[in-house]
C-alpha atoms as one frame of an Amber mdcrd trajectory, in Angstrom:
protein
  -4.297  17.274 -11.876  -5.614  13.678 -12.267  -4.839  10.591  -9.950  -4.499
   7.881 -12.554  -5.288   4.552 -10.645  -5.153   3.671  -6.633  -3.373   1.457
  -4.131  -6.868   1.370  -2.117 -10.063   0.469  -3.869 -13.297   1.101  -1.034
 -16.318  -0.855  -2.180 -19.422   0.187   0.175 -22.857  -0.747  -0.040 -25.385
  -1.987   2.440 -25.137  -5.428   0.732 -21.506  -4.985   0.339 -21.013  -8.820
   2.208 -23.591 -10.100   0.589 -21.659 -11.829  -2.292 -19.315 -14.781  -1.361
 -17.222 -14.564  -4.594 -16.447 -10.920  -3.468 -15.914 -11.223  -0.379 -12.518
 -13.241  -0.998 -11.372 -10.268  -3.080 -11.473  -7.653   0.049  -8.326  -7.624
   1.837 -10.264  -5.888   5.416 -13.995  -5.913   5.667 -15.318  -3.005   7.898
 -19.303  -3.356   9.185 -20.389   0.551  10.151 -22.868  -0.038  12.811 -25.535
   2.760  13.929 -28.037   2.737  16.666 -31.334   1.509  15.354 -32.935   4.978
  17.014 -30.515   6.939  14.805 -31.557   5.134  11.638 -35.059   5.700  12.400
 -34.340   9.269  12.874 -32.540   9.902   9.716 -35.094   7.694   7.709 -37.743
  10.297   8.764 -35.748  13.355   8.198 -34.960  11.891   4.575 -38.424  10.872
   3.424 -40.167  13.999   5.046 -38.039  16.806   3.833 -36.445  15.471   0.895
 -39.195  13.226  -0.453 -42.150  15.089   0.628 -43.895  12.119   2.449 -45.814
  12.250   5.806 -44.595  10.597   9.112 -47.107   8.111   9.489 -46.510   6.606
   6.295 -42.787   6.540   6.839 -42.714   4.744  10.122 -45.058   2.243   8.983
 -42.953   1.282   5.909 -40.308   1.337   8.045 -41.724  -1.108  10.809 -43.116
  -3.452   7.887 -40.080  -3.401   5.427 -37.069  -1.751   6.348 -36.395  -2.957
   9.863 -37.173  -6.682   8.996 -35.154  -6.728   5.776 -31.986  -5.225   8.045
 -32.506  -8.075  10.430 -32.534 -10.573   7.852 -30.259  -9.443   5.034 -27.993
  -7.040   6.735 -27.263  -7.521  10.472 -26.145 -11.037   9.732 -23.323  -9.928
   7.260 -21.508  -8.404  10.628 -20.070 -11.981  11.169 -18.149 -11.765   8.537
 -16.550  -8.632   9.325 -12.832  -7.852  10.633 -13.794  -4.953  12.008 -17.134
  -3.390  13.522 -17.286   0.378  13.894 -19.932   1.720  16.539 -21.147   4.913
  15.980 -20.593   5.220  12.356 -18.463   8.187  11.114 -18.138   9.832  14.227
 -15.989   6.939  15.799 -12.600   8.904  14.754 -10.683   6.685  17.065 -11.885
   3.606  14.927 -11.205   5.489  11.572  -7.797   6.134  12.825  -7.279   2.343
  13.437  -8.322   1.481   9.920  -6.199   3.997   8.075  -3.269   2.803  10.067
  -3.790  -0.680   9.429  -4.523   0.205   5.640  -0.940   2.265   5.788   0.915
  -0.909   7.278  -0.850  -3.310   4.743   0.520  -0.942   2.062   4.007  -1.115
   3.472   4.300  -4.853   3.522   3.179  -5.033   0.112   5.644  -2.410  -1.188
   8.291  -4.518   0.471   7.319  -8.014  -0.860   7.122  -6.452  -4.133  10.242
  -4.992  -3.905  12.219  -8.569  -3.192  10.022 -10.739  -5.042  12.055 -10.477
  -8.280  15.266 -11.135  -6.517  16.948 -14.888  -8.054  13.673 -14.828 -10.687
  14.935 -14.890 -14.225  14.402 -12.053 -16.521  10.815 -12.203 -18.368  10.974
 -13.528 -21.950   9.243 -10.213 -23.126  12.358  -8.639 -22.478  15.238  -7.855
 -25.491  18.484  -6.365 -24.238  20.494  -4.640 -27.286  23.196  -6.936 -27.787
  26.185  -5.747 -25.790  29.045  -5.043 -28.507  32.318  -3.288 -27.549  30.708
  -0.471 -29.118  27.599   0.015 -26.663  29.866  -1.023 -23.607  31.886   1.643
 -24.590  29.065   4.297 -24.811  27.653   3.221 -21.690  30.983   3.788 -20.305
  30.678   7.326 -21.126  27.291   8.066 -20.210  27.580   6.068 -16.768  30.749
   8.087 -15.934  30.223  11.118 -13.741  33.208  12.893 -15.480  31.630  13.000
 -18.905  30.595  16.354 -19.892  26.878  17.430 -20.796  27.835  17.727 -24.573
  29.765  14.237 -24.509  26.733  12.929 -22.333  23.964  13.904 -25.161  26.120
  12.955 -27.882  26.746   9.255 -26.595  23.057   9.018 -25.239  21.532  10.113
 -28.756  23.567   7.422 -30.691  22.541   4.455 -27.877  18.831   5.747 -28.498
  19.312   5.198 -32.466  20.309   1.971 -31.900  17.625   1.126 -29.375  15.379
   2.181 -31.725  16.303   0.604 -34.680  16.803  -2.821 -32.701  13.070  -2.157
 -31.480  11.881  -1.915 -35.128  12.856  -5.084 -35.783   9.984  -6.895 -33.732
   7.393  -5.281 -35.530   5.956  -7.525 -37.865   6.769  -7.660 -41.672   5.633
  -9.142 -44.683   7.374 -10.077 -47.533   7.196  -8.473 -50.811   9.230  -8.480
 -54.138  10.436  -5.152 -55.701  12.251  -4.632 -58.991  15.879  -2.937 -58.958
  16.794  -0.012 -61.409  18.904  -3.082 -63.237  15.590  -4.713 -63.976  15.979
  -7.433 -61.811  13.612  -8.534 -58.435  14.404  -8.099 -54.848  13.029 -10.226
 -52.486  12.788  -8.017 -49.241  10.489  -7.350 -46.264   8.172  -4.321 -45.498
   6.113  -3.131 -42.243   2.671  -4.615 -42.426   0.417  -1.987 -42.658  -0.306
  -0.552 -39.237   0.535   2.931 -38.338   3.452   3.206 -35.315   2.814   5.707
 -32.920   5.458   6.960 -30.368   4.488   8.154 -26.920   7.006   9.980 -24.408
   6.860   9.744 -20.472   7.768  13.388 -19.799  10.274  14.863 -19.186  12.883
  12.021 -19.676  11.299  10.286 -22.329  10.775  13.059 -24.972  14.614  13.198
 -25.110  14.266  10.160 -27.179  11.847  11.285 -29.742  14.256  12.912 -32.008
  16.125   9.207 -32.388  12.432   7.895 -33.295  11.519  10.449 -36.249  14.873
  10.121 -37.733  14.022   6.613 -38.246  10.381   6.822 -38.440   8.971   8.784
 -41.024   6.117  11.267 -40.730   5.387   9.109 -37.141   2.638  10.562 -34.961
   3.965  11.347 -31.333   1.615  11.694 -28.094   2.961  12.886 -24.433   2.124
  11.782 -20.981   3.339  13.425 -17.932   3.589  11.297 -14.749   5.109  12.771
 -11.801   5.638  11.751  -8.199   3.590  12.893  -5.329   6.254  13.336  -2.628
   3.671  13.215   0.146   2.547   9.725  -0.731   5.487   8.517  -3.387   2.874
   7.060  -5.715   2.966   8.440  -9.418  -0.113  10.727 -10.912  -1.108  11.350
 -14.067  -0.782  15.207 -14.837  -1.298  15.576 -18.617  -2.148  13.597 -21.537
  -2.073  14.060 -25.102  -2.754  11.462 -27.374  -2.795  11.162 -31.392  -6.494
  10.325 -32.259  -7.608   6.924 -33.076  -4.492   5.092 -31.887  -6.083   2.084
 -31.112  -5.064  -0.032 -34.063  -1.267   1.541 -33.908   1.957   0.181 -32.477
   2.925   2.369 -29.619   6.331   2.793 -29.130   6.722   3.844 -25.266   9.903
   5.898 -24.558  11.435   6.576 -21.129  14.581   6.897 -20.466  15.069   5.154
 -17.267  13.010   2.755 -15.777  13.786   2.121 -12.083  10.767   0.930 -10.071
   8.080   0.839 -13.470   5.720   2.458 -11.373   5.463   5.530 -14.109   5.778
   3.119 -17.152   3.017   0.807 -15.463   0.702   3.661 -15.414   1.495   5.329
 -18.793   0.633   1.559 -20.168  -2.549   1.462 -18.149  -3.596   4.575 -19.716
  -2.652   3.198 -23.468  -5.262   0.107 -22.776  -7.783   2.352 -21.508  -7.353
   3.972 -24.987  -8.276   0.773 -26.402  -4.446   0.163 -27.949  -3.817  -3.881
 -27.548  -1.371  -4.902 -25.047   0.936  -6.679 -27.589   1.059  -3.683 -29.712
   2.825  -1.801 -26.711   6.674  -1.725 -26.653   8.120   0.229 -23.676  11.697
   1.314 -24.335  14.114   2.679 -22.238  18.209   3.759 -22.415  18.308   1.764
 -18.774  16.235  -0.146 -16.861  16.884  -1.848 -12.982  15.331  -5.836 -12.768
  12.841  -4.610 -10.059  11.072  -2.108 -13.243  11.592  -5.330 -15.598   9.932
  -7.341 -13.272   6.990  -5.049 -12.516   6.079  -4.301 -15.552   6.186  -7.772
 -17.192   4.168  -9.237 -14.209   1.357  -6.498 -14.541   1.323  -6.592 -18.371
   3.301 -10.038 -19.780   2.223  -9.149 -23.266   4.284  -5.713 -23.663   7.288
  -5.963 -25.152  10.331  -4.277 -22.957  13.152  -3.200 -25.147  16.673  -1.692
 -23.411  19.949  -1.105 -23.493  20.911  -2.614 -20.216  19.725  -3.921 -17.341
  21.212  -3.207 -13.937  20.598  -5.190 -10.639  19.360  -2.917  -7.935  17.924
   0.618  -7.143  18.891   2.550  -4.175  16.460   4.100  -1.243  15.934   7.274
  -3.620  14.571   5.032  -6.469  17.703   5.691  -8.495  19.524   2.645 -10.670
  22.538   1.642  -9.668  25.103   1.662 -11.209  22.952   3.562 -13.359  23.907
   6.678 -15.422  23.440  10.453 -15.686  20.133  12.577 -15.672  18.458  12.212
 -18.969  15.625  14.534 -18.542
């Protein structure tokens, strides 16, 4: 199991507060204070036992260089700290208070993000399949709780095929002239060289692979397994398999639904870390919630988001409302 990404980043070091620009990025600054006698004892133990130095030399260096440097450069930074923790890591009361504060701040951030999109226009990077009577009819079927499994699969696949075809229209094309069997010429379009790779977010995104391979000949496929940790509520990367030399490809990233956008954003981050260009990533989903659309667009403003419909909200279980049946 690999935890990919983090909500909390701990930046640690004796000169952590020395850079004013860095201080602006820190949400909470903690100065861990330790008695000077304990600091000296720790240095004696380390330098004598691990580095083979004699006690006289260690004390001389401490008094001449280490202690004055601490008093000049490190001790004054306590003034910018939000919290001073005496007795170091053994102060469990202070540690518990810090952890509680971090959790409290994270909840505030989550609440703010959940409502930040309300009343905002949908991003320009979003493209929704035209809501024709045919498309609306298929949505009626897959949204109906009484629809049979076979019907749900059949009409979902039809929508997926239309979605894939719609997404391909955003790929770069070049003008070409071909000769017809009748000996005349035809002015047409052709995909401009770069490869297309499909990447599904398991499990539900895998259901879209058949539609993709049906319209894209010899396309390469990759898979990303992202699951939510039920204890933390955060997405975790558990499995990754991407084709080689993917950095120059156009990548069609597939998931059947996008509610909060957490899994989709982690998947995009994985692709970026494999040097895929952000504007060459197309995120495709049968259905998205407004919150997920805004979250992805805010984090990755150059990723193209393509879906067949966008619903207004999600419930407490993070299901899209009104939503559709299970795609996985």
